[in-house]
C-alpha positions in Angstrom: 0.6 0.0 -0.1 3.0 2.3 0.7 4.0 2.3 -3.4 0.6 2.9 -4.0 0.1 5.8 -1.6 3.8 7.3 -2.7 3.0 7.0 -6.5 -0.8 7.3 -6.7 -0.6 10.0 -9.4 1.7 8.2 -11.4 -0.8 4.9 -11.4 -3.7 7.0 -12.2 -2.1 8.9 -15.0 -1.4 5.2 -16.5 -4.7 3.6 -16.0 -6.4 7.1 -17.6 -4.0 6.5 -20.6 -5.0 2.7 -20.6 -8.5 3.3 -20.6 -8.5 6.0 -23.2 -6.4 3.9 -25.4 -8.4 0.5 -25.5 -11.4 2.7 -25.8 -9.9 4.3 -29.1 -8.1 1.1 -30.7 -10.5 -1.8 -29.5 -13.6 -1.8 -32.0 -16.8 -3.0 -30.6 -16.7 -2.1 -26.9 -19.9 -1.5 -25.5 -20.6 2.2 -25.2 -21.8 1.5 -21.6 -18.7 -0.1 -20.9 -16.8 3.1 -21.7 -18.6 5.3 -19.9 -18.3 3.3 -16.8 -14.8 3.3 -17.1 -14.7 6.6 -18.1 -16.5 7.0 -14.2 -14.7 4.8 -12.6 -11.6 7.1 -13.8 -12.9 10.2 -12.9 -13.6 8.6 -9.2 -10.2 7.6 -8.6 -9.0 10.6 -9.6 -11.1 12.1 -6.8 -9.4 9.5 -4.6 -5.5 10.7 -5.7 -6.4 14.3 -5.3 -7.3 13.6 -1.2 -4.0 11.4 -1.1 -1.9 14.0 -2.7 -3.4 16.4 -0.4 -2.9 14.9 3.0 0.5 14.2 2.0 0.6 18.2 1.3 -0.3 18.8 4.4 1.4 16.4 6.7 4.4 18.2 4.9 3.3 21.3 5.5 2.5 20.6 9.4 6.1 19.3 9.7 7.7 22.1 7.9 9.7 24.4 10.3 8.9 27.1 8.2 5.4 27.5 8.5 3.0 27.7 12.0 0.7 25.0 12.3 -2.1 27.4 12.1 -0.8 28.4 8.4 -2.5 24.7 7.3 -5.7 25.1 8.2 
């Protein structure tokens, strides 16, 4: 799980690119499947954003140059 949290943005970009490539190059895929995958990718993007926000907040709290009240 540490690898996924450390590289969540990179993994998300790979998955999003893979979904787009499959949707473009594979003929005959049902439209519902493509839309479902697009919705899943968007939902995953929200999770990735929250993970990155948490890492940024944790780094800001431990930073000696910022007071803890500047993070909130």
